[in-house]
N, C-alpha and C positions, 0 to 999 in steps of 0.2 A: 440456572441455565442462562447462557448468553443469548441475546436477541440481536438481530441485525436490521438496520434501516438503511436503505440505499437512496442516495440522491445522485442524479446524473447532472454534472456541472461542466460549464466551460465550453469553449469552441470545439474541443476534441471529445466531448461527451464522456468525460472521465467519471468512473464510479467512485463516489465519495461515500464511505461507509461509516455509520455510527453504530458502534458496538456497545451494547449496554446491558446492565442488569437491572431489571425493573423493580426487583425487591430491594436491592441495596442502593438504587438510585445513583449509580455511577456510570460514566461512559468514557469511551475513547473515540476519537475521530481518526479514521484512516484515509489518507490521501485527500486532504481538503483542497481540491483543485480550483475552487471558486465558490462564489455565493455563500459567504460566511453567514449572511442573514438567515438563509434557509436552515443551516445547521443550528444556529442559535434559537430560531423559532421552534424547531423540533425539541431541543433540550428543554426549553421553557414549557412547552406543551406537556412533556412527560415528567417534568419536575426533576430533571437529571443534572448532576454536577459533572462537568467535563474535566477529567483528571489528566488525560494524555492526548497528544496528537502524534500519531505514528505515520511516518512518511516512508513508503516503500522505496522510493528513489526521488531525486530532487529535480526532475524535469518540471518545467513550469506548470504543466497541466495537472500536476499532483501536489502542488504546494502554494498556489497563489493566495489561498485564504488562510494559510497558517498564521501569519502575523496578526491579522485582525481577530482571529479566533483566540489566540493567546492573549492579546490585549483585553478582550472582553471577558475572558474566563480565568486567566492565570494558569491555564493548562501547560504541561511540560511538552516541549517539542522534542521528539525522539527520532534520530536518523542515523544511518551508518556513517562512520567517520569519513569514508571516501566520497560521500555525497554532500558533505558540508558546504563545499564551494558553491553548489547550486542554490543553497539557501542564502548565500551572501552576494551572488553575482548573477545578474540577468543573463549575461553571456553564457555562464556555466549552466544555467537552468534551461538553455536553448529557448529563451523567451522570444515569442513572436510579437512584434509590435502591433499586429492586428488583433491580438487577444482583447477580449472585452474588458478585462480587469488589469489594472497596472501591476507591475512587479514591485513587491515590497520585500526587502531583505529580512531574513528571520533567523538570526543566529540560533543554533540548537541549544537546548538545555542539557540533553543527554546524547552522547555519541556512543554508538554500539559498534561491535565488530563481528557479530554473529555468535550464536550459542548462548546469549544472555536470556534471562527470563525476568518478568516482572509480574505483578498481580493487578488485576482490575476487580475491585471488590474482593471476593475470596477466590477468584478464578485466575489460574496461571496463564500467562501470555508468553509465548516463546518466539524468538527471532532467529531466522535462518538466513545466513549470507548466501545469496543466490546470484552471483555476478553473471554478466553476459549482455543483458540489455543495457546496463550501465555498471560501472565498477563496484558500486556499493549497494546494488539492488538487494532487497530483503523480501522474504516471504514471512508471514506472521501466522502462527498456529495458535488457535484457541479452541479447546475442547475438540470437536470434530470439524472445525472450520479452518479453512486455509485461504488467507488473503494473499493472492499471488502477484499483485502489482502488474507489471508488464513482462513478467517472466513466462507465465503460462496463461493461455486463453482457451476457450472452447475451440477445439479443432486445430489449434495452431500455437505459436509462441511469439514472444516479442521480437522486434527487429533488433539487429545488432550492428547496423551501419551508421548509427549516430556516434557522436564523440564518446569515446570510452567503451563502446560496444565491442564484444568479442565473441565470435561464434563458438570457439572451443570452450570458453567459459560457460556460455549459455547451455551447450550440450551437457556439460558436467553438472550444471544446476538442474537440468531436466532429469538427469539420472538420479540425483538426490531426491527430487520430488517423486520419482517413480518408486522409490523404496519406502515411501510412506504408506500407511494403511489405506486400503481401497475406499473406505467409507468417508473420506474427507469430502466435504462440500467446498468446492473451489469458488471463491469470489474474486474474479479478475479485475484488473484496472480499467478495462473497457469490455463492453459486451455482456453476455448473459452468464449467470452462474452455471456450473457444471459439476459433475461428480468425478472424483479422481479415477475411480475404476473405469469409467467411460473413456477418459483420456488415455489411460494405460492401454486400453484395448484398441483405440481407433485414431488417436492423435498422431498424424504423420511425423511431426517434429519430435515428439516424445519417443516414438518407435525408432526413428532414425538415431536418436541419441543413445539408445540402448543396443543398437546394432541389429534391429529386426526390419 
């Protein structure tokens, strides 16, 4: 059974998740938006090997620590192909110069397109292409856990007015998430976790997307 450790990092208080199997001692880091040291400290405390770094989208607040983490661990950086430019260019990552950490380019090791799966230890990890907040945004499904990036939040959804954002695509992505089983625990890119059944019943953005 997978466990989740949450770190809140960076100027935009991004949720950086460490997904790990304490028996098999393997981990993945989702959206390392800063503070690589805190991630590395936790891995060391738990005796974990970081296998992968999953990036739900390449805005700076979700990727600033990707390069130092890969340098320190050799983990593979996984991102949707349409988000690659954000890992190569501060401008495409919408980097703010007032951010506490410098931008470091981090060419991906694995480019995905949506529909792929990998394994972490003996557990399958699924990638869903959910554009709208950005062209290559993805949500990540593991067991009954859904890491939604900036697509779905408690009570709302991600913004679509940044470069590459698209409201129609975001609504289609929310409909896709609506069709998932109710029992998913949603871990968003910012804010508190929630339950998918709650969002289906009361999230205005999701209800609007399905026409209710």
